[in-house]
C-alpha angles and dihedrals in degrees: 000000000000092000091050089050090049093055092050091052093054094044089054089047092055091046091052090044092050089047090051093047090051092046092049093047091048089049090053091053110091122253122239095273093046090045091051089049093053093042102037091164091064100054102102095061091045089052090054091050094050091055097045115092096199094054092043087053092051088051095049096083106006135086113206148125125290122202109208124191117212124261094255092047092052092044092054091047091052090051091052091047105037093156095047124099107234090199089071097067100037094098090053081073095060132074123181096230120084105233129180118203096257092056095055111116128195096263141087122287118202116236131209091251110123105275090023099256107200131235116223116230119212120183118203109177107306094337122100125207128196104203098314095329116104124219102240099172124018151190096023116152131214136176108228142157135038095306096040092241115182113244130188115236131206120180116219136198097227137039110251106239116200132195098252126164116266084226110048091205089067091087092164088073093057121119095004128193121216091273095053091043094049089052096044105030091133090066098057123088095210091061096058127156090013131074133187099207098124095049091043089056092051093050090049091050090052093049089242103123093104085064087074093044100064115125123237133059114314145154119235130190116202123189115219125234095260089060088079095062088085100019121067109233086218089071090066108093133166092275091051090051090052087060092065101071133065108204121224101008133085102205113198114191119232094034113140093359091300103318089163093063095093099032123103118212130193119229128216109285120164091173109108116244093008130098140165125211126205129212129180127212137178130214117183105315094336127101121206134186125209130198126200123191121214125193098208092196094059097023087229118151116213117216123274128263117210123199129184112233104231096181121018133189104025104166118219135172091268103040134293135322129215119190114218137203094232141004119279125238094020119109106194108140136068121235095270096052091042090059093040092049088061086069096065097093143100117294113278122243121225111291091004128120100210095128092070135270094272097046102098096041089049093052092054093051087052088062091058108069091191091057097037094053092053091057103032098045103038123165119237090261096049118113129181144189113196121190101206119197107222118253093246086056095047091052094049097043098104098188089046091050092048089053092048089055090052090055096056098037114084114238146102092293096049096093097045090046092052091049089049092046093051091052090052091052092048089048088066094056127078118191096225142053112280117171125181090255091055089051092048092048092046093050093051094047095059137041085206108089107267110246144175137197118252129200087256115100112277093335131133138188118232127209136206125175127209138172112229120224112275095009120109094201131083109252122204118215132187093231082021090029121003125027131178134165090350097300121114130214135180117234099238097180121015134198104018096178125231129169090252104034146322136284125213120195112224137196100230145031110256125223098032119082124222096156124088123230085257092056089050098048088048096053106032108098090205093062099047092116096049092047093052091048090051093054086071110098085005089271089152092066093078090064087065091067111106096185095062129065126227142179112203127191101207120194114220121235094265092059090061090050084059090059086052092052092048098045120359089188096055091046090051091049091051097042097043088050093232089150110018088184090070093053090046094052092051097048091047087062089059094052135087108193126206096020137075104210126181122217092254093054090046092053089046089054093048101048114066096205095234125110097260123101093238118127123195121231122239110220117234124189093273110013141355137268139186119224120203134179113230086225093064109118089228095047093116091053094048090047090053094048100042114011141054119196103249114191119167121214096233096044121091110233119210115254091198134076124295121186105198139039132192119221112212136153091344089307128120109218119191124220104230095189127352140192096037097170121215131176091259101033149313131304117206111191114216136186102225132054112238094233133139125208093250093055094087122029119195088216091063088066093051088050089052091050095046089046089052094048091047093050086052099044099038099075089045091052092047091050091053091050090050091051 
């Protein structure tokens, strides 16, 4: 009996002690006013809470966790949603379980919002995200509410936006899963101004509605009604619907600064030997999603379908929904309608890209009847590949915008500006199918730059494929991928499929140069060796000058390998920078200063036009060259008189066509690619370094070494004498 009483005594003591500790800790937590003083950037949301009866009621008897967006974030949200009642989403920021940062798990947590719509937790390293909002300050405490209950506070960098009914009385719409949201999209505030009624009717017609009702954590893509202005709803079958869901992952965009941009996700595809992969991409402020089908039996990839994400990150009971501009998987539009379809969106705000990545380029095409007719009235046999600069790129291209202004301003330059603009537009159009796989295969099968003809007069696009560090996929660049008129552009999004061709989104307007010769040398992977050599004695700095004009004959990388083959010691002297004067002398021979001269003009200057086989020399800064077209009727005679074909065993020679050669010192130097137009001149890439045996002497290296040793030893020797 005594022992039992003793136990009861100690149990009561522990209960009282625990109560005292909790009370003491609570008293140590700041009250609301003190907390606001210590966290002045969280006051606006706290004021909303204090003035909200429902939130106060929830706080009265519950200890939990409050997620508070900063004042700036809340203000921005209110400006973007001027007609929305902020009080309707406050309870989506409160859960009735006190949770410190370390205790969050990758799951959903029920909120106090009517219906208990969940928040989805994503953990990346030490970072915790709630839907797409990042916890930026954690584990604060505050005593708040009628009973001064202690709450845990986490500061977040976005307002949590739930899927709630526009009419609060419509309780059947509370806490929707993807099926309920699809069927009743018109009743949710977050969906405005979009609806998914047409897609929902088709899904119901095909008895696929349960596909969106599955429990778990998934990502859904719902095409909005306006998508079916250009896409037939009948083209959406069961296999297409299956391509609109990623199983087992709720992918919120903007998490970890776009960590999903390079990831590839498999969609839900119960059909054997057939699968669809999904990629996300971002241009300016606009997210897009791209699907690609693969028939595993044949290994054939179907062309990609890209949809703009109109509304991202809508949380639902079984994952997240993204509203998209068109159905995935389906290819139902030709290239013209595909570009045109990107225009059916809400009006863009200043500096925004909401009208789609093709909008601005499409609108300029509409102004040129010759170009428009080619695309809008194709024959059944016509096939096209269009390299479309994104709207953001078009808006930022200063030289292109200046040219565009000259085309619309009446004046003496208007006609010539219009002709130039038409040629630039045609430069972006290839009259054949050209997928990224074809570009990669074409580039691998020849050492000559893979090229295709465009609709522009006598203009081709050149391609080079590289693999970026840390990326296991081939990446096509404009210098490293597409090249037109000397400008270079990266292919940002490849293989957007159309019924009569394919579209590639690119990161620059082709045919009008904004970059300097220095910029080009620095970024072109074929000219890495030349750029590295030019940095000796700071020779490369001259190419930054925009107020001077240059013509530079730039040896490509393999040309310097030829020097290595002929004389490893001279190659070492040049590339180790043992004598920068040698490098400077050699490069000056490759340079014309004060003039930007195309290959055609150089050829005109070289050939006198008479019936002799004399060819004039064109003076460079330190030397002279002769430039001749291989199509010249006297080319064989010129070659016999001035040039000796000079292939080297180690150097890859081009198997494709080349149009110009340079005769210099009994060598026939091929122009790999010419007329690369930059803002301060031209680059012509050549396959041989213009270098004589006397340009670099091995003895000079020894002299430098001896001089360095002497410089080091002389002070020591003198100090010994003085001792």
